[in-house]
C-alpha positions as CSV (number, residue, x, y, z in Angstrom):
1,M,9.5,-4.1,-3.4
2,V,10.8,-6.5,-0.8
3,Q,12.8,-9.7,-1.7
4,S,14.3,-12.1,0.8
5,L,17.7,-13.6,0.0
6,D,19.2,-16.1,2.5
7,G,18.3,-14.1,5.6
8,F,18.7,-10.7,3.9
9,V,15.9,-8.3,3.0
10,V,16.4,-6.1,-0.1
11,I,14.4,-2.9,-0.2
12,S,14.7,0.2,-2.4
13,A,16.4,3.3,-1.1
14,D,13.0,5.1,-1.2
15,D,11.4,2.4,0.9
16,W,14.4,2.5,3.4
17,E,14.0,6.2,3.7
18,R,10.3,6.0,4.3
19,E,10.8,3.2,7.0
20,Q,13.4,5.4,8.7
21,E,11.1,8.4,8.8
22,T,8.2,6.2,10.2
23,L,10.5,4.9,12.9
24,H,11.6,8.4,13.8
25,V,8.0,9.5,14.3
26,L,7.0,6.4,16.2
27,Q,9.9,6.7,18.6
28,S,9.4,10.5,19.2
29,K,7.0,11.1,22.1
30,N,6.7,14.7,21.1
31,L,5.7,13.9,17.5
32,M,3.3,11.2,18.7
33,Q,1.7,13.7,21.1
34,Q,1.3,16.2,18.3
35,I,-0.4,13.6,16.2
36,A,-2.8,12.7,19.1
37,D,-3.6,16.3,19.7
38,S,-4.3,16.9,16.1
39,L,-6.5,13.9,15.8
40,E,-8.5,15.0,18.9
41,T,-8.9,18.5,17.5
42,H,-10.0,17.1,14.1
43,T,-12.4,14.7,15.7
44,R,-13.9,17.5,17.9
45,G,-14.3,19.7,14.7
46,L,-16.3,16.9,13.0
47,R,-18.8,16.9,15.9
48,L,-19.6,20.6,15.6
Protein backbone atom coordinates (compact mmCIF):
# COMPACT_ATOMS: atom_id res chain seq x y z
CA MET A 1 0.00 0.00 0.00
CA VAL A 2 1.34 3.43 -0.97
CA GLN A 3 0.21 6.63 0.74
CA SER A 4 1.53 10.12 0.04
CA LEU A 5 2.02 12.50 2.99
CA ASP A 6 3.41 15.98 2.30
CA GLY A 7 6.04 14.84 -0.18
CA PHE A 8 6.74 11.54 1.55
CA VAL A 9 5.75 8.12 0.30
CA VAL A 10 4.98 5.47 2.89
CA ILE A 11 5.35 1.85 1.82
CA SER A 12 5.47 -1.40 3.74
CA ALA A 13 8.77 -3.07 4.56
CA ASP A 14 7.86 -5.95 2.21
CA ASP A 15 7.18 -3.52 -0.66
CA TRP A 16 10.48 -1.71 0.06
CA GLU A 17 12.40 -4.98 -0.03
CA ARG A 18 10.73 -6.02 -3.29
CA GLU A 19 11.53 -2.64 -4.88
CA GLN A 20 15.16 -2.90 -3.79
CA GLU A 21 15.46 -6.41 -5.27
CA THR A 22 13.90 -5.21 -8.54
CA LEU A 23 16.32 -2.29 -8.74
CA HIS A 24 19.23 -4.63 -8.08
CA VAL A 25 18.23 -6.87 -10.99
CA LEU A 26 17.55 -3.96 -13.36
CA GLN A 27 20.91 -2.36 -12.56
CA SER A 28 22.88 -5.59 -13.02
CA LYS A 29 24.00 -6.12 -16.61
CA ASN A 30 24.91 -9.72 -15.77
CA LEU A 31 21.47 -10.56 -14.36
CA MET A 32 19.68 -8.78 -17.21
CA GLN A 33 21.77 -10.77 -19.70
CA GLN A 34 20.86 -14.01 -17.92
CA ILE A 35 17.17 -13.07 -18.18
CA ALA A 36 17.53 -12.25 -21.89
CA ASP A 37 19.37 -15.52 -22.56
CA SER A 38 16.74 -17.49 -20.64
CA LEU A 39 13.91 -15.79 -22.53
CA GLU A 40 15.59 -16.55 -25.85
CA THR A 41 16.10 -20.21 -24.89
CA HIS A 42 12.47 -20.46 -23.72
CA THR A 43 11.17 -18.82 -26.91
CA ARG A 44 13.24 -21.17 -29.09
CA GLY A 45 11.92 -24.14 -27.10
CA LEU A 46 8.34 -23.10 -27.81
CA ARG A 47 9.01 -23.12 -31.56
CA LEU A 48 10.18 -26.75 -31.61
